[in-house]
C-alpha positions as CSV (number, residue, x, y, z in Angstrom):
1,M,34.1,53.2,-333.0
2,F,32.8,56.8,-332.9
3,R,35.5,57.8,-330.5
4,K,38.2,56.4,-332.7
5,V,36.9,58.3,-335.8
6,T,36.5,61.5,-333.8
7,S,40.0,61.3,-332.4
8,V,41.5,60.6,-335.9
9,L,39.6,63.6,-337.3
10,L,40.7,65.9,-334.4
11,S,44.3,64.7,-334.9
12,V,44.2,65.5,-338.6
13,A,42.5,68.9,-337.9
14,F,45.1,69.8,-335.3
15,T,48.0,68.8,-337.6
16,A,46.6,70.9,-340.4
17,A,46.1,73.9,-338.1
18,A,49.6,73.7,-336.8
19,S,51.4,73.3,-340.1
20,P,52.5,76.2,-342.3
21,P,50.4,77.0,-345.3
22,G,51.4,75.2,-348.5
23,G,51.1,76.8,-351.8
24,T,51.5,76.7,-355.6
25,V,53.7,78.3,-358.2
26,T,52.4,79.3,-361.6
27,A,54.5,81.0,-364.3
28,S,54.1,81.9,-368.0
29,G,57.7,80.9,-368.6
30,S,60.0,78.3,-367.2
31,F,61.3,78.5,-363.6
32,R,63.5,76.5,-361.3
33,L,62.2,74.6,-358.3
34,N,64.9,73.3,-356.0
35,G,67.4,73.5,-358.9
36,T,65.2,71.5,-361.3
37,E,63.9,73.4,-364.3
38,V,60.1,73.4,-364.7
39,P,59.2,74.1,-368.3
40,A,56.6,76.7,-369.2
41,A,54.2,73.9,-370.3
42,A,54.3,72.4,-366.8
43,A,54.5,75.7,-364.8
44,V,50.9,75.7,-363.7
45,S,50.0,75.2,-360.0
46,V,53.2,73.4,-359.1
47,P,53.0,72.6,-355.3
48,I,55.5,74.2,-352.9
49,G,56.1,74.1,-349.1
50,G,58.7,74.7,-346.5
51,G,62.3,74.2,-347.7
52,D,61.6,74.9,-351.4
53,E,63.7,77.3,-353.5
54,V,62.1,79.0,-356.4
55,S,64.1,80.9,-359.1
56,T,62.6,82.7,-362.1
57,T,64.2,83.0,-365.5
58,D,62.8,85.6,-368.0
59,A,59.2,85.5,-366.7
60,P,57.7,86.3,-363.3
61,A,56.2,83.6,-361.2
62,V,53.0,83.8,-359.0
63,L,53.0,82.0,-355.7
64,R,49.7,81.4,-354.0
65,F,49.3,80.1,-350.5
66,A,46.4,78.3,-348.7
67,D,45.9,81.4,-346.5
68,D,45.3,83.7,-349.5
69,A,48.8,85.2,-349.5
70,V,50.0,86.0,-353.1
71,L,53.6,86.8,-354.1
72,I,54.8,87.8,-357.5
73,L,58.5,86.9,-358.0
74,A,60.1,89.1,-360.6
75,P,62.1,87.8,-363.5
76,R,65.7,86.7,-362.6
77,S,64.8,86.6,-358.9
78,S,65.0,83.8,-356.3
79,L,63.5,83.0,-352.9
80,K,63.6,80.2,-350.4
81,T,60.8,79.0,-348.1
82,E,61.2,77.7,-344.6
83,A,58.7,76.1,-342.3
84,K,58.9,77.4,-338.8
85,Q,56.2,76.0,-336.4
86,D,52.9,77.1,-337.9
87,R,54.5,79.8,-340.2
88,L,56.0,79.8,-343.6
89,L,59.0,82.1,-343.9
90,V,59.8,83.4,-347.4
91,H,63.4,84.6,-347.8
92,L,64.0,86.8,-350.8
93,N,67.5,86.0,-351.9
94,S,67.9,88.0,-355.0
95,G,65.9,90.2,-357.3
96,S,62.5,91.5,-356.2
97,L,58.9,90.5,-355.4
98,E,55.5,92.0,-354.8
99,Y,53.3,90.6,-352.0
100,K,49.8,90.8,-350.8
101,L,49.0,89.1,-347.6
102,A,45.6,88.4,-346.0
103,S,45.0,89.6,-342.5
104,G,46.3,86.9,-340.1
105,S,48.4,85.3,-342.8
106,K,50.9,82.6,-341.7
107,V,53.4,83.8,-344.4
108,T,56.2,86.0,-343.2
109,I,58.3,87.8,-345.9
110,L,62.0,88.3,-345.2
111,N,64.4,90.5,-347.2
112,R,67.4,88.2,-346.9
113,D,67.1,87.6,-343.1
114,K,65.3,90.7,-342.0
115,A,61.5,90.6,-341.7
116,V,59.5,93.1,-343.8
117,A,57.5,95.5,-341.6
118,G,53.9,94.6,-340.9
119,K,52.3,95.8,-344.1
120,L,49.8,93.5,-345.8
121,D,51.0,94.5,-349.3
122,G,54.1,96.0,-350.9
123,A,57.2,95.4,-353.0
124,I,60.7,94.7,-352.0
125,S,64.1,94.2,-353.6
126,A,66.8,92.1,-352.1
127,K,69.3,94.0,-350.0
128,G,72.8,94.0,-351.5
129,S,71.6,93.4,-355.0
130,K,73.9,95.1,-357.4
131,T,72.1,97.8,-359.3
132,L,73.5,99.2,-362.5
133,P,72.9,102.9,-363.0
134,I,72.0,103.8,-366.6
135,V,73.7,106.7,-368.2
136,L,72.1,108.1,-371.3
137,A,74.3,110.0,-373.8
138,S,73.3,111.5,-377.1
139,T,75.7,112.0,-380.0
140,G,75.7,115.0,-382.4
141,G,72.6,116.5,-384.0
142,A,71.2,113.0,-384.8
143,A,70.0,112.7,-381.2
144,V,70.8,109.1,-381.1
145,A,70.7,107.9,-377.5
146,A,73.0,105.1,-376.2
147,A,72.5,103.5,-372.8
148,T,75.7,102.6,-371.0
149,A,75.6,100.7,-367.7
150,A,78.4,101.5,-365.3
151,L,79.2,100.1,-361.9
152,V,79.7,102.8,-359.2
153,K,82.9,102.0,-357.3
154,R,83.7,103.5,-353.9
155,S,87.0,105.3,-353.6
156,Q,89.8,103.2,-352.1
157,T,91.4,106.4,-350.5
158,C,90.3,108.9,-347.9
159,P,89.7,112.5,-348.8
160,D,93.3,113.4,-347.7
161,G,94.7,110.8,-350.2
162,T,95.7,108.2,-347.6
163,P,94.7,104.6,-348.0
164,K,91.1,104.0,-346.9
165,T,90.5,102.4,-343.5
166,K,87.1,101.6,-342.0
167,D,86.6,105.2,-340.8
168,C,89.3,107.2,-342.6
169,G,91.0,107.9,-339.3
170,N,88.0,109.5,-337.6
171,Q,87.8,108.8,-333.9
172,D,84.2,110.0,-333.4
């Protein structure tokens, strides 16, 4: 009997040690978990694990993991988790997040598909996110400022006026 109980306990302990850390999401506003809206009233310690997708709306979300890793997902941002052996990969798909990992954390942060360098804390923005530069202009003596967002477009021609190719004809 003692051997059976011991082997069951060892089996459970081994499984727990080999699995990626689970976590929870808490937000002051609503967020989406796997495409389903979680209202603000229910957005307290919602469990997450590998394979879950979290998207924020107008409020940030705090993700806490069993190994003391903490992520703050900015408003209008999204991430997807992936269980990989004993690790949990967190792919930032859009927007930005701040992170603080504990030493030896089983959580790996990826900006799209590239792992973030070995820092234990920092902030990242998704690569390829469209950023809108803000142009401030004032009108007359009233000093009224108006903000205008404009997309920066790359030229479709080379400096010599020919249609743009990959390298504008350079053979370097």
